[in-house]
C-alpha positions as CSV (number, residue, x, y, z in Angstrom):
1,M,-15.5,-15.5,17.7
2,T,-17.4,-13.1,14.8
3,I,-15.9,-9.9,14.2
4,H,-18.6,-7.8,12.4
5,V,-16.9,-5.4,9.7
6,G,-18.1,-2.2,8.7
7,L,-16.6,-0.9,5.5
8,I,-17.0,3.0,4.5
9,G,-17.3,3.5,0.9
10,Y,-17.7,1.4,-2.2
11,G,-15.6,2.4,-4.7
12,Y,-12.7,0.9,-6.7
13,S,-10.7,-0.3,-3.3
14,G,-13.6,-1.0,-1.3
15,A,-15.4,-3.5,-3.8
16,T,-12.2,-5.0,-5.5
17,F,-9.7,-5.1,-2.6
18,H,-11.5,-5.2,0.8
19,A,-14.6,-6.9,0.2
20,P,-13.6,-9.7,-1.6
21,L,-10.7,-10.6,1.2
22,I,-13.2,-9.8,4.0
23,N,-15.1,-12.2,2.8
24,K,-12.2,-15.2,2.8
25,V,-10.8,-14.7,6.3
26,K,-12.7,-17.0,8.9
27,G,-14.0,-15.3,11.7
28,L,-14.6,-11.6,9.7
29,H,-18.0,-10.8,8.6
30,L,-19.2,-8.0,6.2
31,K,-21.6,-6.9,8.1
32,A,-22.4,-3.4,6.7
33,V,-21.4,-0.7,3.5
34,T,-21.5,2.7,3.4
35,S,-22.2,3.6,0.0
36,S,-24.9,5.7,-2.1
37,S,-25.1,2.9,-4.6
38,A,-26.9,0.1,-2.4
39,S,-27.6,-2.0,-5.5
40,K,-24.0,-2.3,-6.4
41,V,-23.5,-3.6,-2.7
42,T,-26.0,-5.9,-2.7
43,K,-25.7,-7.5,-6.3
44,D,-22.5,-8.7,-4.7
45,Y,-23.4,-9.3,-1.0
46,P,-27.1,-9.6,-0.8
47,H,-26.8,-10.2,3.4
48,V,-25.0,-6.7,3.8
49,E,-26.6,-3.7,5.4
50,V,-26.5,-0.7,3.3
51,V,-26.1,2.6,5.1
52,S,-26.4,6.0,4.0
53,D,-23.6,7.9,6.1
54,V,-20.8,7.5,8.2
55,N,-22.7,8.4,11.4
56,S,-24.9,5.4,11.1
57,M,-22.3,3.0,10.3
58,L,-20.4,4.6,13.6
59,S,-23.7,4.1,15.5
60,H,-24.1,0.9,14.7
61,T,-23.5,-1.4,18.1
62,E,-22.4,-4.5,16.1
63,I,-20.0,-3.1,14.3
64,D,-16.3,-4.0,15.9
65,V,-14.4,-2.9,13.1
66,V,-14.8,0.2,10.4
67,I,-12.7,0.0,7.0
68,I,-12.1,3.5,5.7
69,T,-11.9,3.3,1.7
70,S,-13.3,6.7,0.9
71,P,-11.3,9.7,-0.9
72,N,-7.9,10.5,1.0
73,T,-9.0,14.0,2.2
74,T,-11.8,12.1,4.4
75,H,-9.2,9.7,6.3
76,Y,-8.1,11.6,8.8
77,E,-11.5,12.9,10.0
78,Y,-13.5,9.5,9.4
79,A,-11.2,7.7,11.1
80,K,-10.9,10.1,13.9
81,Q,-14.8,10.1,14.2
82,A,-14.6,5.9,14.5
83,I,-11.8,5.7,16.9
84,A,-14.0,8.4,19.7
85,A,-16.8,5.8,18.6
86,G,-14.5,3.0,20.2
87,K,-14.3,1.2,16.6
88,H,-11.4,-0.6,15.9
89,V,-10.0,0.9,12.6
90,V,-8.5,0.2,9.0
91,V,-7.6,3.2,6.8
92,E,-6.5,2.5,3.2
93,K,-3.4,4.1,2.2
94,P,-2.3,6.8,2.3
95,F,-2.8,6.9,6.0
96,T,-3.6,10.4,6.2
97,I,-2.5,13.7,4.2
98,T,0.0,15.3,7.1
99,S,1.9,13.1,9.8
100,I,0.7,15.6,12.0
101,E,-2.8,14.3,11.5
102,A,-1.4,10.8,11.8
103,D,0.5,11.4,15.4
104,E,-3.1,12.6,16.4
105,L,-4.8,9.3,15.0
106,I,-2.2,7.7,16.9
107,S,-2.2,8.8,20.0
108,L,-6.4,9.0,20.5
109,A,-6.0,5.3,19.8
110,Q,-4.0,4.8,22.4
111,K,-5.8,6.4,24.5
112,K,-9.4,4.7,23.7
113,G,-7.3,1.1,23.6
114,V,-8.6,0.2,20.0
115,L,-6.6,-0.9,17.2
116,L,-5.2,1.5,14.5
117,T,-3.9,0.1,11.1
118,V,-3.4,0.9,7.7
119,F,-3.9,-0.9,4.1
120,Q,-0.3,-0.8,2.9
121,N,-1.1,-4.2,0.9
122,R,1.7,-4.3,-1.4
123,R,4.0,-5.5,1.3
124,W,2.4,-9.0,0.1
125,D,3.0,-8.6,-3.6
126,N,4.6,-11.5,-5.2
127,D,7.7,-9.9,-5.9
128,F,8.5,-7.6,-2.7
129,L,7.9,-10.9,-0.7
130,T,10.5,-12.6,-3.3
131,I,12.8,-9.7,-2.8
132,R,12.4,-9.9,0.9
133,E,13.0,-13.4,1.2
134,L,16.4,-13.0,-1.3
135,L,17.8,-10.1,0.6
136,S,16.9,-12.3,4.2
137,T,19.6,-14.6,2.4
138,K,22.1,-12.0,2.1
139,M,23.3,-14.0,-1.4
140,L,23.2,-10.2,-3.0
141,G,25.7,-9.5,0.0
142,E,25.8,-5.3,1.2
143,I,23.3,-3.6,-0.9
144,S,24.4,-0.7,-2.6
145,T,21.0,0.2,-5.0
146,Y,17.8,-0.4,-4.1
147,E,15.5,0.5,-7.1
148,A,11.6,0.1,-7.6
149,H,9.1,1.5,-10.4
150,F,5.4,2.0,-11.1
151,D,5.4,2.7,-14.6
152,R,2.5,3.3,-16.5
153,F,1.3,4.7,-19.9
154,R,-2.1,6.5,-19.2
155,P,-1.7,9.7,-21.6
156,K,-5.0,10.8,-20.7
157,V,-5.7,12.7,-17.3
158,R,-9.2,11.4,-16.2
159,D,-12.0,13.2,-14.2
160,R,-11.4,12.0,-10.9
161,W,-10.4,12.5,-7.4
162,R,-7.2,11.2,-7.7
163,E,-6.3,13.5,-10.4
164,Q,-7.4,16.9,-9.3
165,D,-5.4,19.7,-7.5
166,I,-6.4,19.0,-4.1
167,P,-4.9,17.9,-0.9
168,G,-3.2,14.1,-1.1
169,S,-3.9,14.0,-4.5
170,G,-1.5,12.6,-7.5
171,T,1.0,9.5,-7.7
172,L,3.3,10.3,-4.9
173,Y,0.5,10.0,-2.5
174,D,-0.9,7.0,-4.2
175,L,1.7,5.1,-6.0
176,G,4.2,6.6,-3.7
177,S,2.6,5.3,-0.5
178,H,3.4,1.9,-1.5
179,L,7.3,2.4,-2.9
180,I,8.2,4.0,0.1
181,D,6.3,1.7,2.5
182,Q,8.2,-1.5,0.8
183,S,11.6,0.4,1.1
184,L,11.2,1.5,4.4
185,T,9.7,-1.9,5.7
186,L,13.1,-3.8,4.2
187,F,16.0,-1.0,5.2
188,G,14.2,1.3,7.9
189,M,13.9,5.4,7.8
190,P,16.6,7.1,5.4
191,N,18.9,10.0,6.0
192,T,18.3,12.2,3.4
193,V,15.6,12.8,1.0
194,W,15.8,14.1,-2.5
195,A,12.9,14.1,-4.8
196,D,11.9,15.5,-8.6
197,L,7.7,16.2,-8.9
198,R,6.5,16.6,-11.7
199,A,2.7,17.0,-13.7
200,E,4.1,15.7,-16.5
201,R,1.0,14.8,-19.1
202,E,-1.0,17.7,-20.6
203,G,-4.1,19.2,-18.4
204,A,-2.6,17.2,-15.8
205,E,-3.4,19.0,-12.4
206,A,-1.7,16.8,-9.8
207,V,1.7,15.2,-9.5
208,D,1.9,12.0,-12.1
209,Y,5.3,11.7,-12.2
210,F,8.3,11.6,-9.1
211,H,11.4,10.1,-8.4
212,M,12.6,10.0,-5.3
213,V,16.2,9.2,-3.7
214,L,16.1,7.8,-0.6
215,G,19.8,8.4,1.3
216,Y,21.4,5.7,3.8
217,K,24.8,5.4,5.0
218,N,26.3,3.0,1.9
219,M,23.0,3.0,0.2
220,K,20.8,4.9,-1.8
221,V,17.1,3.6,-2.6
222,I,15.9,5.2,-6.3
223,L,11.6,4.9,-6.2
224,H,10.0,6.1,-9.6
225,S,6.6,6.6,-11.6
226,G,5.2,8.2,-14.4
227,C,1.8,7.7,-16.9
228,L,4.0,8.1,-20.0
229,A,6.1,4.6,-19.9
230,R,5.1,3.2,-23.1
231,E,7.1,0.1,-22.6
232,A,7.5,-0.6,-18.8
233,G,11.0,-1.4,-17.9
234,P,12.1,-3.3,-14.6
235,K,9.6,-2.9,-11.8
236,F,12.9,-3.8,-9.1
237,I,16.8,-3.8,-9.7
238,V,18.6,-4.4,-6.6
239,H,22.4,-4.8,-6.7
240,G,24.8,-5.6,-3.8
241,E,28.2,-6.2,-3.6
242,R,28.1,-9.9,-4.4
243,G,25.0,-9.9,-6.9
244,S,22.4,-8.4,-9.0
245,F,18.5,-9.2,-8.9
246,I,16.3,-7.5,-12.1
247,K,12.4,-8.4,-12.2
248,Y,9.9,-7.6,-14.5
249,G,6.2,-7.5,-14.6
250,L,3.7,-6.7,-11.7
251,D,1.8,-8.6,-9.0
252,S,-1.2,-10.9,-10.0
253,Q,-3.2,-10.1,-7.4
254,E,-5.2,-6.7,-8.6
255,E,-5.7,-8.4,-11.8
256,Q,-7.3,-11.4,-10.3
257,L,-9.6,-9.6,-7.8
258,K,-10.9,-7.5,-10.8
259,T,-11.6,-10.1,-12.8
260,G,-13.9,-11.8,-10.3
261,I,-11.2,-14.4,-9.0
262,Q,-11.1,-15.2,-5.2
263,P,-8.5,-15.3,-2.8
264,G,-7.3,-19.4,-2.9
265,A,-8.5,-20.2,-6.3
266,E,-5.7,-21.7,-8.3
267,G,-3.1,-19.8,-9.5
268,W,-3.9,-17.3,-7.0
269,G,-1.0,-14.8,-6.3
270,E,1.5,-16.7,-8.9
271,D,3.6,-15.0,-11.4
272,S,4.2,-15.8,-15.0
273,V,7.0,-18.1,-15.7
274,A,8.5,-15.2,-18.4
275,D,8.5,-12.4,-15.4
276,Y,10.2,-14.7,-12.9
277,G,13.5,-12.3,-11.8
278,H,16.8,-13.1,-12.4
279,L,19.8,-13.2,-10.3
280,T,23.2,-12.7,-10.9
281,A,25.7,-13.7,-8.0
282,D,29.3,-14.6,-7.2
283,I,29.5,-17.1,-4.9
284,G,33.0,-18.2,-3.4
285,G,34.7,-17.1,-6.9
286,I,31.8,-19.1,-8.7
287,T,29.6,-17.2,-10.9
288,I,25.6,-17.9,-10.9
289,R,23.2,-16.9,-13.1
290,G,19.9,-18.0,-13.2
291,V,15.7,-17.6,-12.7
292,I,14.1,-16.9,-9.2
293,E,10.7,-18.4,-9.0
294,T,8.2,-15.6,-7.6
295,L,6.5,-16.5,-4.3
296,P,2.8,-16.7,-4.4
297,G,1.2,-12.7,-3.4
298,R,-1.1,-12.9,-0.3
299,Y,-3.2,-9.6,0.3
300,I,-5.6,-12.2,2.5
301,T,-2.5,-12.1,5.2
302,F,-3.4,-8.5,5.9
303,Y,-6.9,-9.2,7.3
304,E,-6.1,-12.8,8.8
305,S,-3.3,-10.8,10.8
306,L,-5.8,-8.3,11.7
307,A,-8.4,-11.0,12.8
308,Q,-5.9,-12.6,15.2
309,A,-5.3,-9.0,16.2
310,I,-8.7,-8.2,17.6
311,E,-9.4,-11.6,18.5
312,L,-5.8,-12.6,20.5
313,G,-4.1,-9.5,20.7
314,T,-1.1,-10.2,18.2
315,P,0.0,-7.3,16.6
316,V,-1.6,-5.4,13.5
317,P,-0.3,-6.1,10.4
318,V,0.8,-2.3,9.9
319,M,1.5,-0.5,12.7
320,A,0.3,3.2,12.1
321,E,3.5,4.6,13.1
322,E,5.1,2.7,10.2
323,A,2.5,4.5,8.1
324,R,2.7,7.6,9.7
325,D,6.6,7.2,8.5
326,T,6.0,6.9,4.7
327,I,3.7,10.4,5.2
328,R,6.8,11.8,6.6
329,I,8.9,11.2,3.5
330,I,6.2,12.0,1.4
331,E,6.5,15.4,2.9
332,Y,10.3,15.5,2.6
333,G,9.8,15.0,-0.6
334,I,7.5,17.6,-1.4
335,K,9.9,20.0,0.8
336,S,12.7,18.9,-1.2
337,H,11.2,19.7,-4.6
338,Q,9.6,22.9,-3.5
339,E,13.1,23.8,-2.0
340,Q,15.4,22.2,-5.0
341,R,17.6,20.6,-2.7
342,R,18.0,17.4,-0.9
343,I,16.4,17.3,2.8
344,D,18.1,15.4,6.2
345,V,15.6,13.1,7.8
346,L,15.1,14.1,11.4
């Protein structure tokens, strides 16, 4: 079975992440791309049709699934149109601007009998895969604090929609949706949300700094990102009743894709030895200190799972309801900042 894919948008996300991953999955065929830069698309994929607008893509009778990688403000409307056209839909994160929009899309997809999923690719980062596996062993005992960072040094504001004062822009929707999705994947919905949001750079119009605390019964999750971290600290810090795990560095897959390295190549998704996480744990009265080798990252799992879901009826790689909950936490965070208080999750 060949599943024909239509890609809406060929900017950074579409060209760097989606097209190369789709191209490597058996059973998926990148059939058409909506882009105003036809030469850019055909240079990379000469066999692909380039269509000028979304309506042309959605009326394409051979397209089975549509991938939406256009700006955040278009996600809801394009996904709604694609679902109404009877296409399976993948939406780049963040899913939507509001959770109400997300619920509408979920309901519409159920009525139309099509699949709806969201590209939360960092569930397959090498460091996060390693933490998931480590926590499953219970080696750290009951977790007390889980802390995840996306620290960058980007002191200059760039002229792009992600940094403009428009709905869905800023790092809380961008990087925050990754960190929130990872934490919900591990621990489920929290009881409370507290957030501090800032535009910390000179000339910044959108949120470029956030510090968020998710409260659970016996645990705190701390999610943080800023643009003025000249030297980044640990990416992950996890403390439990029996031990701690500290991990520096970023997953390698994005940089590999940017340089043209394809999934499956030698070293794909692997971590540098210098960035392996450090574990300190007490097991039966004995203190263990050591390095945990990072599992390889595997973004391609998303599209492999999507192909299986379409062909075999297995679950989609990311449930739309899970992605909706990420938007809910963002909304709680915005409310917390505006009201300067901790918000109960209902």
